[in-house]
C-alpha positions as CSV (number, residue, x, y, z in Angstrom):
1,M,103.2,39.5,141.4
2,S,105.5,38.4,138.5
3,T,102.7,38.8,136.0
4,E,101.9,42.3,137.2
5,S,105.5,43.4,137.1
6,A,106.1,42.0,133.7
7,S,103.2,43.9,132.2
8,K,104.3,47.3,133.3
9,P,107.4,47.6,131.0
10,A,105.2,46.7,128.0
11,R,102.9,49.7,128.6
12,A,105.9,52.0,129.2
13,A,107.5,50.8,125.9
14,G,104.3,51.4,124.0
15,A,103.7,54.9,125.2
16,P,106.6,56.6,123.3
17,R,105.5,55.0,120.1
18,K,102.0,56.5,120.4
19,R,103.4,59.9,121.2
20,G,105.8,59.6,118.2
21,K,102.9,58.8,115.9
22,A,101.0,61.8,117.3
23,K,103.9,64.1,116.6
24,Y,104.0,62.9,112.9
25,I,100.3,63.4,112.6
26,V,100.5,66.9,113.9
27,L,103.5,67.7,111.7
28,L,101.8,66.4,108.6
29,G,98.7,68.3,109.5
30,L,100.8,71.5,109.9
31,V,102.5,71.0,106.5
32,F,99.1,70.3,104.8
33,S,97.7,73.5,106.4
34,I,100.6,75.6,105.1
35,V,100.3,74.1,101.6
36,L,96.6,74.7,101.6
37,A,97.0,78.3,102.9
38,Q,99.5,78.9,100.1
39,Q,97.3,77.5,97.4
40,T,94.3,79.5,98.5
41,G,96.2,82.7,99.1
42,L,95.6,82.8,102.8
43,L,99.3,82.5,103.6
44,G,100.2,85.4,101.4
45,F,97.3,87.5,102.7
46,G,98.4,86.8,106.3
47,L,102.0,87.7,105.7
48,S,101.0,90.8,103.9
49,H,98.6,91.8,106.7
50,L,101.5,91.5,109.1
51,R,103.8,93.5,106.9
52,A,101.2,96.3,106.6
53,A,101.0,96.5,110.4
54,T,104.8,96.5,110.9
55,F,106.4,97.8,107.7
56,P,103.7,99.7,105.8
57,K,106.1,101.8,103.6
58,D,106.3,100.5,100.0
59,E,108.0,103.0,97.7
60,S,108.9,100.3,95.2
61,L,105.4,100.6,93.6
62,L,106.2,104.2,92.7
63,E,108.9,102.8,90.4
64,Y,106.2,102.1,87.8
65,V,104.7,105.6,87.8
66,H,106.5,108.0,85.5
67,G,108.3,110.9,87.2
68,S,106.3,113.5,85.3
69,V,103.0,112.5,86.9
70,P,101.8,115.3,89.2
71,G,100.4,113.1,92.0
72,V,99.2,109.8,93.3
73,V,96.8,108.3,95.7
74,I,97.9,105.2,97.7
75,V,95.3,102.7,99.1
76,D,96.1,100.0,101.7
77,P,93.2,97.7,102.2
78,H,94.9,96.0,105.2
79,Q,94.7,99.2,107.2
80,L,91.1,100.1,106.2
81,D,88.4,99.8,108.9
82,L,85.1,99.9,107.0
83,N,83.2,100.7,110.2
84,A,84.6,104.2,110.1
85,L,83.0,104.7,106.7
86,G,79.4,104.4,107.9
87,V,77.0,101.7,108.9
88,D,76.9,98.3,107.1
89,G,74.5,98.8,104.2
90,G,75.1,102.5,104.0
91,S,75.8,104.4,100.8
92,V,79.6,104.4,101.1
93,R,79.8,100.8,102.2
94,Q,77.5,99.7,99.4
95,H,79.5,101.6,96.8
96,I,82.7,99.9,98.0
97,E,81.2,96.4,98.0
98,R,79.6,97.0,94.6
99,T,82.9,98.1,93.1
100,R,84.6,95.1,94.7
101,D,82.0,92.7,93.3
102,D,82.1,94.2,89.8
103,I,85.9,93.9,89.5
104,K,85.9,90.3,90.9
105,K,83.2,89.2,88.4
106,A,85.2,90.7,85.5
107,T,88.7,89.7,86.4
108,G,88.6,87.2,89.3
109,I,90.6,89.7,91.4
110,D,89.3,90.4,94.9
111,L,90.2,94.0,96.0
112,G,89.8,93.1,99.6
113,F,91.8,89.8,99.6
114,D,94.2,89.7,96.6
115,V,95.4,93.3,96.7
116,D,97.8,94.5,99.4
117,K,98.6,98.0,98.1
118,L,97.1,100.1,95.3
119,I,98.6,103.2,93.7
120,L,96.2,105.4,91.6
121,S,97.7,108.0,89.2
122,P,95.9,110.0,86.5
123,S,97.0,107.5,83.9
124,L,98.1,104.2,85.5
125,V,97.0,101.9,88.3
126,V,99.7,99.9,90.1
127,A,98.9,97.1,92.6
128,R,100.9,94.7,94.7
129,G,99.2,91.4,95.7
130,R,98.6,87.9,94.5
131,F,97.5,87.7,90.8
132,D,97.2,84.6,88.6
133,E,98.2,85.7,85.1
134,Q,96.8,82.6,83.3
135,K,93.4,82.8,85.0
136,L,93.2,86.5,84.3
137,A,94.0,85.9,80.6
138,A,91.3,83.3,80.4
139,R,88.7,85.6,81.9
140,L,89.6,88.6,79.8
141,A,89.7,86.6,76.6
142,E,85.9,86.5,76.9
143,H,86.0,90.3,76.7
144,S,88.1,90.4,73.5
145,Y,91.5,91.0,75.2
146,V,94.5,89.6,73.4
147,Q,98.1,88.9,74.3
148,A,100.8,91.5,73.6
149,E,104.4,92.1,74.7
150,Y,106.8,95.0,75.3
151,K,110.4,94.6,76.3
152,G,109.8,91.0,77.4
153,V,106.8,92.0,79.5
154,R,103.5,90.3,78.5
155,Y,100.2,92.1,78.9
156,L,96.6,91.8,77.8
157,L,95.2,94.4,75.4
158,R,91.8,95.4,74.2
159,A,92.8,97.6,71.2
160,G,91.8,101.2,71.5
161,E,90.7,100.9,75.1
162,D,92.9,99.5,77.9
163,A,95.5,97.0,78.9
164,I,96.6,95.0,82.0
165,A,99.9,93.4,82.8
166,V,100.9,91.0,85.6
167,R,104.6,90.8,86.6
168,D,105.9,87.8,88.6
169,G,102.4,87.2,90.0
170,S,102.8,90.0,92.5
171,I,102.6,93.3,90.5
172,L,99.7,94.4,88.4
173,L,99.6,97.4,86.0
174,Y,96.4,98.7,84.5
175,G,95.9,101.6,82.1
176,T,96.0,102.4,78.4
177,E,98.7,100.6,76.3
178,P,101.0,103.7,76.1
179,E,100.8,104.1,79.8
180,I,101.5,100.5,80.5
181,R,104.6,100.8,78.3
182,A,105.6,104.1,80.0
183,G,105.4,102.4,83.4
184,I,107.6,99.6,82.2
185,D,110.1,102.2,80.8
186,A,110.0,104.2,84.1
187,E,110.8,101.1,86.2
188,E,113.6,100.1,83.8
189,S,115.3,103.5,83.4
190,E,114.7,104.7,87.1
191,T,112.9,107.8,86.0
192,S,109.9,107.3,88.2
193,L,108.2,109.1,91.1
194,A,110.3,106.8,93.4
195,S,113.4,108.9,92.4
196,R,111.8,112.2,93.3
197,D,112.6,113.3,96.8
198,E,109.8,115.9,96.8
199,V,107.3,113.0,96.5
200,T,108.8,110.4,98.8
201,S,109.7,112.9,101.6
202,R,106.2,114.3,101.7
203,L,104.6,110.8,101.8
204,A,107.0,109.9,104.6
205,H,106.2,113.1,106.5
206,I,102.5,112.1,106.7
207,G,103.3,108.4,107.3
208,W,102.6,105.2,105.3
209,D,100.6,103.7,108.2
210,R,97.3,104.8,106.8
211,P,94.7,103.2,104.5
212,L,94.7,106.3,102.3
213,L,97.7,108.5,101.4
214,G,98.1,110.9,98.6
215,V,100.3,113.7,97.3
216,A,99.7,116.4,94.6
217,L,102.6,118.5,93.2
218,L,101.2,121.9,92.2
219,A,104.4,123.8,91.4
220,E,108.1,123.2,91.1
221,S,109.9,122.5,94.4
222,K,112.4,125.3,93.6
223,P,110.5,128.5,92.5
224,S,111.7,130.4,89.4
225,L,113.3,133.9,89.7
226,R,110.0,135.4,88.4
227,A,108.1,133.7,91.2
228,I,110.6,134.9,93.8
229,L,110.6,138.5,92.5
230,T,106.8,138.7,92.1
231,G,106.2,137.1,95.5
232,S,104.2,134.1,94.3
233,T,102.1,132.8,97.2
234,G,100.4,129.8,95.7
235,P,100.7,126.3,97.4
236,R,103.5,124.2,96.1
237,A,102.1,120.8,97.1
238,V,99.3,119.1,99.0
239,T,99.7,115.9,100.9
240,V,96.8,114.0,102.5
241,G,96.7,111.1,104.8
242,V,93.5,109.4,106.1
243,S,93.2,107.1,109.1
244,T,90.3,104.9,110.1
245,K,91.6,103.5,113.4
246,E,89.3,105.6,115.6
247,G,86.7,107.0,113.2
248,L,87.8,108.8,110.1
249,A,90.6,111.3,110.7
250,A,92.3,113.2,107.9
251,T,95.6,115.1,107.9
252,V,96.1,117.7,105.1
253,V,99.6,119.3,104.7
254,I,99.9,122.3,102.4
255,D,103.4,123.4,101.5
256,A,103.3,127.1,100.8
257,A,105.9,129.3,99.1
258,S,106.8,130.9,102.4
259,A,105.9,131.0,106.1
260,D,103.9,134.3,105.4
261,A,102.0,132.6,102.6
262,A,101.1,129.7,104.9
263,E,99.8,132.1,107.5
264,E,97.8,134.0,105.0
265,L,96.2,130.7,103.8
266,R,95.4,129.8,107.4
267,K,93.6,133.1,107.9
268,L,91.7,132.6,104.7
269,L,90.5,129.1,105.7
270,E,89.5,130.4,109.2
271,E,87.3,133.0,107.5
272,K,85.8,130.4,105.1
273,R,84.9,127.9,107.8
274,A,83.2,130.5,109.9
275,N,80.8,131.4,107.0
276,V,78.1,128.7,107.4
277,D,75.8,130.4,104.9
278,A,78.5,130.2,102.2
279,L,79.0,126.4,102.9
280,K,75.2,125.8,102.7
281,A,75.0,127.8,99.5
282,L,77.9,125.8,98.0
283,A,76.8,122.3,99.1
284,G,73.1,122.6,100.0
285,P,71.4,123.1,103.4
286,E,71.9,119.6,104.9
287,P,75.4,118.8,103.6
288,G,76.4,122.4,104.2
289,A,75.4,122.1,107.8
290,A,77.4,118.9,108.1
291,L,80.4,120.5,106.5
292,A,80.1,123.4,108.9
293,E,80.3,121.0,111.9
294,I,83.3,119.2,110.5
295,A,85.0,122.5,109.7
296,K,84.3,123.8,113.3
297,R,86.2,120.8,114.8
298,A,89.2,121.1,112.4
299,T,92.6,122.4,113.7
300,L,94.9,124.6,111.6
301,T,98.5,125.0,112.5
302,V,101.5,126.7,110.7
303,D,105.0,125.4,110.8
304,Q,106.9,128.7,110.4
305,G,110.2,127.1,109.7
306,A,108.9,124.9,106.9
307,G,106.3,127.3,105.5
308,R,103.7,124.5,105.9
309,L,100.1,124.6,106.9
310,T,98.7,121.4,108.6
311,V,94.9,120.8,108.8
312,Q,93.6,118.1,111.1
313,V,90.0,117.0,110.4
314,D,87.8,114.2,111.9
315,V,84.6,113.0,110.3
316,R,82.0,110.8,112.1
317,P,80.4,107.8,110.4
318,E,77.0,109.5,110.4
319,E,78.4,112.6,108.8
320,I,80.0,110.5,106.0
321,E,76.6,108.9,105.4
322,R,74.8,112.3,105.2
323,L,77.4,113.7,102.8
324,A,77.3,110.5,100.7
325,K,73.5,110.7,100.4
326,A,73.7,114.4,99.5
327,G,76.3,113.6,96.9
328,Q,74.1,110.9,95.3
329,A,71.1,113.3,95.3
330,A,73.2,116.0,93.6
331,A,74.5,113.5,91.0
332,G,70.9,112.4,90.4
333,S,69.8,116.0,89.9
334,L,72.7,116.7,87.5
335,G,71.8,113.6,85.6
336,E,68.1,114.6,85.3
337,M,69.2,118.1,84.2
338,Y,71.5,116.6,81.5
339,K,68.7,114.4,80.2
340,N,66.3,117.3,80.0
341,V,68.8,119.5,78.2
342,R,69.7,116.6,75.8
343,L,65.9,116.1,75.2
344,L,65.5,119.8,74.3
345,Q,68.4,119.6,71.9
346,L,66.9,116.6,70.2
347,L,63.4,118.1,69.9
348,A,64.5,121.7,69.0
349,P,64.2,122.4,65.2
350,G,67.5,122.9,63.3
351,P,68.6,126.3,62.1
């Protein structure tokens, strides 16, 4: 009896020590996991994925695009569902994967993992993500890129071709050397697209919660006296947003000069989409038929108060594949045509 009762407190005293050790092991494992996730980029990727789902708006990247640029396209890889772009191994998916592999081989940057948001303009590419400046410099040194600097910002330059800059490990600029410098100036002097309400308000109207978002300014937001007097009816801007949550769905918003102009444009598009023969003549029999089906499902509505035409279009994965193959065939035909013309030029006798 006494031996049995004496042994019980010993076991009870030992149990908390074991539980305490287990807690420390779990804590150390958690710290190690967090450090490893940070080192491999998984932590940054996870936080960025969460941010894209909850707060997708990121106008700060527009601060590097000069205010005179007529338009941009914004890509958010976190919101992109590749299944909406056709079957695995299809033309579109293969092109995306090939581009991703080519860039990773050259720079070490993975478009699907290291990049959180991408802005494409006619002259400059701006990206937010996780970029290692030293590793990038070492890789591009093999391609004859050298270090340069402008206003305290270092960048890599291949003379006469292009340049690339990394700022604070989270912002990447790519373009020609003058455009890299113009982007740095725009961010410093606050003369960028981020300061233009006609850009930011249109992007906000479509919504940033899309993998693809773009705006093109076609005319001044405030028409001239001549445009008012002559009754100019051309579109002032086009904004596009593409979603891949349930297939591929595109929203196209066209800002017209007036409500009447928007209504006239709607009638014109209604006539065009009803003309299947014209679509087949324009794109070819098979892609023309696919375009006709897509156009038939589209909806066109006019906001009389804003003078705005909105077009909603959905495209099925199999239709994307058909159009992509038709595009490849057309590109191949044009390439053969060019080679034949060039061959005739080389063989033809001089004057």
